[in-house]
N, C-alpha and C positions, 0 to 999 in steps of 0.2 A: 812424584814428590808429594810427601804428606804435608797437608796444610791443616792439621787438626786444630791449630791455634785459632782458625777462623770459625770453628764450631760445626756441629752437626745437630740438626733438630728436625721436627716434623715439617714436612713440606707444606707449602701454601699454594693452592687450596689443599685441604686435607684430602688424602686419597689412600686407599688400601694398596699395599705392595704385594699383591699376589694372594694365593689361597690360604696362607697361614693367618691372615687377619691383622698383620702388623701394619703400621702406618708407613707410608712412603716417606723417606727421609730426604732432606736437602743438605748437601755437604758443601763446605768451603764457599767459593764465590757464588754458587747457586743459592746458598743459604742467605748470603748478603743481599742478592738481587730479590729474592722472595720476601725478605724482611722489608726492603724498601717498598715493594708493592703492598705489603700488609699495612705499613704506616700510612701510605697515601690513600688506601681504600677504607681506612677507619676514620670516622668522623669523631671529633672531640666530643666527649660526653657519651659516646656509644658504649663504652665498657664501664660497667657498674663499679667494679673494684678499682678501676684506673681511669677516672673520667677525664684526666688531662692528656691521656695517650691519644695519638692520632694526628691528623692534619686538618687545618682550617679551610681547606679548599671547598669543603662541603657547604660552607656558608655562602658560596657563590653560585649555587645551583640555579637561582632565579635572577642572577645579576645580568646586567647588560653585557653583551659580548663585545667589549671594546678593549683598547690598549690598557686602560687603567685597571680593569678587571684582570687582565693577563699579568700585569706587573704585580698586583696584590697577590694573585695566586702563586706566582713565582716566589715571592717573599715568604708566603705561608709554607710552601714546599721546602725551601731552604731552611727555615726555622725548625720545622718538624724533623727533617733528616739530621740536622745538626744536633738536635736534642735527643732523638730516639735511636739513632744508629751510630754508635761510637766507633764502629770498625771502618768508617769511611771518612774521607774529606770530600765535601761537595765542591767541585770546581766550577760548575756553571749550572744554572737552571734557566731554561727558556720556555715560554708558554706562548702558543699561538692558537687561534680558533680555526675550526674547519670552515670551509667555504659556506656551508649552510648555517653556521653559527650554533650548531647543536652539540659540538664537542670541543673541549680544550685539549690540545695535545701538549703534554708536559714532557720536555726533554731534560733529563738529568745526566750530567757528566760528572762522574765521581771516581775517586781513586781509593782502592783498598789500602789502608794504612800499613798493614803487616807485610804486604807483598809489593806495594807500589804499582800494582797493575791497575790500569785505567779502563773504565767501562762506560758505556752509554746505555740509557734506558729510556724508552718512550712510553709514557703512561697515558692512555686516553681517558679523559674525565668527561663523562656524558652529562649534558645539561638538560634541564626540563623547563617547561614554561617558555616556549619559543616566541610568544607574542612580544612585540616591542623590541626586538633585537635591532641593533644598529650596526 
């Protein structure tokens, strides 16, 4: 089944697709999944020509690992995906810390609008500055 309406683009992260020097492409639902990862891994202000692109979770790198931080991170993820990935409907975002408090696990449940297929994605967000964790 052709799903060209979902798009085809360069894969993320960028990789070469063999000996001819072309870039590896991401198609259809894989393109959507990689786009979500790209949005979450880009800090706001990181792109010079598009400083509003990205997700605000990077503001929490030195935040306390508690429920309030998890709730704020979930809100930032939902807002970023709603704004920057129009091919999906975000159904749920859940964030929880690792036992060590060094990682936030971000679980996104989403539905691709064009196909109504549902997907899950877990994105590990690594924190720094471990002192003072509660």
